[in-house]
C-alpha positions in Angstrom: 218.1 170.8 120.2 217.7 174.3 121.6 220.7 174.9 123.9 219.9 178.6 124.6 217.6 178.1 127.5 218.9 178.6 131.1 217.5 178.4 134.6 217.1 182.1 134.8 214.9 182.4 131.8 213.4 179.0 131.1 211.2 178.3 128.2 208.6 175.5 128.2 210.0 172.1 128.9 213.5 173.3 129.7 215.6 170.9 131.8 216.3 172.8 135.0 218.1 170.1 137.0 219.5 166.7 136.2 221.0 164.3 138.8 222.3 160.8 138.4 221.2 159.0 141.5 223.1 155.9 140.2 224.7 154.9 137.0 221.3 153.8 135.6 218.9 156.0 137.6 218.3 159.7 136.7 216.3 162.4 138.4 215.2 165.2 136.1 213.4 168.5 136.7 211.6 170.1 133.8 209.9 173.5 133.5 206.2 172.8 132.7 204.1 175.4 134.6 200.7 174.4 133.3 201.3 170.8 134.2 202.8 171.6 137.6 199.8 173.8 138.5 197.5 170.7 138.5 199.7 167.8 139.5 198.7 165.6 142.4 200.3 162.6 144.2 200.0 159.4 142.2 199.4 161.0 138.8 201.6 160.8 135.8 202.4 162.7 132.6 203.5 161.8 129.1 206.8 163.2 127.8 208.0 163.3 124.2 211.8 163.8 124.2 212.1 164.9 120.6 210.0 165.5 117.5 210.2 161.9 116.3 210.0 160.4 119.7 207.5 158.1 121.4 205.3 159.3 124.3 206.7 157.9 127.5 204.7 158.0 130.8 206.5 159.1 134.0 204.9 159.5 137.4 205.5 162.8 139.3 208.1 162.4 142.0 207.7 166.1 142.9 206.5 169.4 141.5 206.1 173.1 142.3 203.1 175.0 141.2 204.7 178.3 142.2 208.0 177.7 140.4 206.4 175.9 137.5 208.5 172.7 137.5 207.8 169.0 137.6 210.3 166.3 138.6 210.5 162.6 137.8 212.9 159.7 138.3 213.6 157.1 135.7 215.6 154.0 135.1 217.5 153.8 131.8 216.1 150.6 130.2 215.5 151.6 126.6 216.2 154.0 123.8 214.1 156.9 124.9 215.3 156.8 128.5 218.9 156.5 127.3 218.3 159.6 125.1 216.8 161.5 128.1 219.7 160.6 130.3 222.1 162.1 127.7 220.4 165.5 127.8 221.8 168.2 129.9 220.5 171.2 131.9 219.4 174.0 129.6 218.3 171.7 126.8 214.6 171.0 126.4 212.3 168.1 125.7 209.8 168.4 122.9 206.5 168.4 125.0 204.8 167.3 128.1 201.1 166.4 128.5 199.4 166.0 131.9 198.6 165.5 134.6 197.0 162.2 133.7 195.5 159.4 135.7 193.6 159.7 139.0 195.3 161.1 142.1 196.0 158.6 144.9 193.3 158.3 147.5 193.6 156.0 150.6 190.3 155.5 152.3 189.9 155.7 156.1 191.7 157.7 158.7 194.0 155.1 160.2 197.8 154.5 159.6 199.1 153.8 156.1 202.1 151.7 155.2 203.7 153.0 152.0 206.0 150.5 150.2 208.2 151.5 147.3 210.6 149.2 145.4 213.4 150.4 143.1 212.4 153.6 141.2 208.9 153.1 142.6 210.2 154.9 145.6 209.9 158.1 143.5 206.2 157.5 143.4 206.0 156.5 147.0 207.5 159.8 148.2 204.8 162.2 147.1 202.1 159.8 148.3 203.7 159.5 151.7 204.1 163.3 151.8 200.5 163.8 150.9 199.2 161.4 153.5 201.4 162.8 156.3 200.3 166.3 155.4 196.7 165.1 155.8 197.4 163.9 159.3 197.7 160.2 158.7 200.2 158.1 160.5 202.6 157.1 157.7 205.2 154.3 157.7 207.5 154.0 154.7 209.4 150.9 153.5 212.0 151.3 150.7 213.5 148.3 148.9 216.2 147.9 146.3 218.6 145.2 145.0 221.6 147.1 146.4 222.4 150.3 148.2 223.4 152.0 145.0 219.8 151.8 143.7 218.1 153.2 146.8 216.8 156.7 146.0 215.2 159.7 147.8 216.2 158.4 151.3 217.0 161.9 152.6 213.7 163.3 151.3 211.7 160.5 152.9 213.6 160.9 156.2 212.6 164.6 156.2 208.9 163.8 156.1 206.7 163.9 159.3 206.5 160.1 159.5 205.2 157.9 162.3 208.6 156.2 162.4 212.0 156.3 160.6 211.8 154.8 157.1 212.4 151.1 156.9 215.1 150.0 154.3 215.8 146.7 152.8 218.3 145.6 150.1 218.6 142.2 148.5 222.3 142.0 149.2 222.3 143.7 152.7 224.4 146.7 151.5 221.9 149.1 153.2 219.3 148.6 155.8 218.2 145.0 156.5 219.1 142.2 154.1 216.0 140.8 152.5 212.7 141.9 150.9 210.2 144.6 151.8 207.8 141.8 152.8 209.6 141.3 156.2 209.1 144.8 157.7 205.7 145.0 156.0 204.5 141.8 157.8 205.8 143.2 161.1 203.9 146.5 160.6 200.7 144.8 159.5 200.8 142.7 162.7 201.5 145.8 164.9 199.0 148.3 163.5 195.3 148.3 163.8 193.0 149.7 161.1 196.0 150.0 158.7 196.0 150.2 154.9 198.9 149.8 152.5 200.0 151.4 149.3 202.6 149.5 147.1 204.5 150.7 144.0 207.4 149.2 142.1 208.2 146.2 140.0 205.2 144.0 139.4 206.7 141.0 141.2 207.5 143.1 144.3 204.0 144.6 144.3 202.4 141.2 144.0 204.2 139.6 147.0 204.0 142.8 149.1 200.3 143.0 148.5 199.8 139.4 149.3 201.7 139.8 152.6 199.5 142.7 153.6 196.3 141.0 152.5 197.2 137.8 154.4 197.3 140.1 157.5 193.9 141.5 156.7 195.3 144.9 155.5 193.6 146.4 152.4 196.2 147.3 149.7 196.2 149.9 146.9 198.7 149.1 144.1 199.9 151.7 141.6 200.1 149.6 138.4 202.6 150.0 135.6 201.2 148.4 132.4 202.3 149.3 128.9 201.0 152.7 127.9 200.9 154.6 124.6 198.4 157.5 124.3 197.5 158.0 128.0 193.9 158.8 127.2 192.2 155.3 127.2 191.8 155.2 123.4 194.6 152.8 122.4 193.9 150.1 125.0 197.6 149.3 125.5 197.3 149.9 129.3 194.5 147.5 129.9 194.6 145.4 133.1 192.2 142.8 134.4 190.6 143.7 137.7 188.2 140.9 139.0 188.2 139.5 135.5 187.0 142.8 133.9 189.1 145.0 131.6 190.1 148.4 132.9 192.4 151.1 131.5 195.1 152.1 133.9 195.7 155.5 132.3 192.2 156.8 132.9 190.8 154.5 135.7 194.1 154.1 137.5 197.0 153.8 138.0 195.8 152.8 141.5 193.7 149.7 141.9 192.7 147.3 144.7 195.6 144.9 144.8 193.4 142.0 145.8 191.6 142.1 142.5 194.6 142.5 140.1 195.5 139.7 137.6 199.2 139.8 138.4 200.1 137.1 135.9 198.5 139.0 133.0 200.2 142.2 134.1 203.6 140.6 134.2 203.1 138.9 130.8 202.0 142.1 129.1 205.0 144.0 130.6 207.3 141.6 128.9 205.7 142.0 125.4 208.3 144.4 124.1 211.3 143.5 126.3 213.3 142.2 123.3 212.5 145.2 121.1 213.3 147.5 123.9 216.8 146.0 124.3 217.3 146.0 120.5 216.4 149.7 120.3 218.7 150.5 123.2 221.6 148.7 121.6 221.0 150.5 118.4 220.9 153.8 120.1 224.2 153.2 121.8 225.7 151.9 118.6 225.2 155.2 116.8 221.5 156.2 116.6 222.3 159.0 119.1 223.8 161.0 116.2 220.4 161.3 114.6 218.2 162.0 117.6 218.1 165.8 117.8 215.2 168.2 117.1 217.5 170.4 115.0 218.3 167.5 112.7 216.3 168.0 109.5 216.9 164.5 108.0 213.5 163.2 109.1 211.8 165.9 107.0 213.3 164.9 103.7 210.7 162.4 102.7 209.3 159.0 103.5 211.9 156.7 105.1 214.6 159.4 105.1 216.6 159.5 108.3 214.4 157.0 110.1 215.9 155.0 112.9 217.3 151.6 112.0 215.5 150.2 115.1 212.1 151.5 116.2 211.5 152.8 119.7 209.9 150.3 122.0 206.4 150.9 123.3 206.6 152.9 126.5 206.3 151.5 130.0 205.4 152.9 133.4 206.5 152.6 137.2 209.1 150.3 138.2 210.4 150.5 134.6 210.4 153.9 133.1 207.7 155.6 135.0 
């Protein structure tokens, strides 16, 4: 790994900032000027951490076209995210491709309720910022299991929102004890001509979406299916919308929540859960010693220096996105 880069003279894909928001959640800023120049709220990018690594999708949590950086937040759930979390400022990732996917667009001119769960708040933040800058009345609800996992609360509070952000935690350690569905139901009942945007774990999005739909509020959901190539060719990111197959990487990630087959989405997300955990355990058990770009063992011939446990197929928002 090239450790010669620094913030004053970054090369492409240099890590400019790294912050641990909790023991398992990391915010990272990477120098990628060509990607930052085109990024928009709701879009994502593919990152390859090292020369032998998988392509992992992450949604932009922030970016600067002028300074040339992109920022993302991820939960350490597998081998690749564990490796990323071990990198330090001044090191570099192998490459970044993007922006990918369609930018978020919320129809109408009325108020918008933006709901983020877990690391999905990192996706909710630029969407709320974009809508507020466009003159929409924006209400934000953040949810997490515990206060330790709440992220970007200062950034959300600094936005020009219609009201202070609502916060819920499962254990009551911050904000109101309970789920995001409680304040969401209240807002849906109070606001006229409102729309909602939800992002986070699939189960949270499903119940939040149903809460809003029951109140007659249209809902856009930022989906997080399995993803590999990010261009619609592999088919891994397929989701069923009104019974028809769509590819989230090129037709999404935003879809009408009322038409999503949530059972299928949840089932597909679990496909590689066991392999993901096995790969993570292998990495922590010693694979980290063989995970650097400057290691030449992978060039010595077929099978030489390969990992004992393969990387799991990448996942998006709520998981690694």
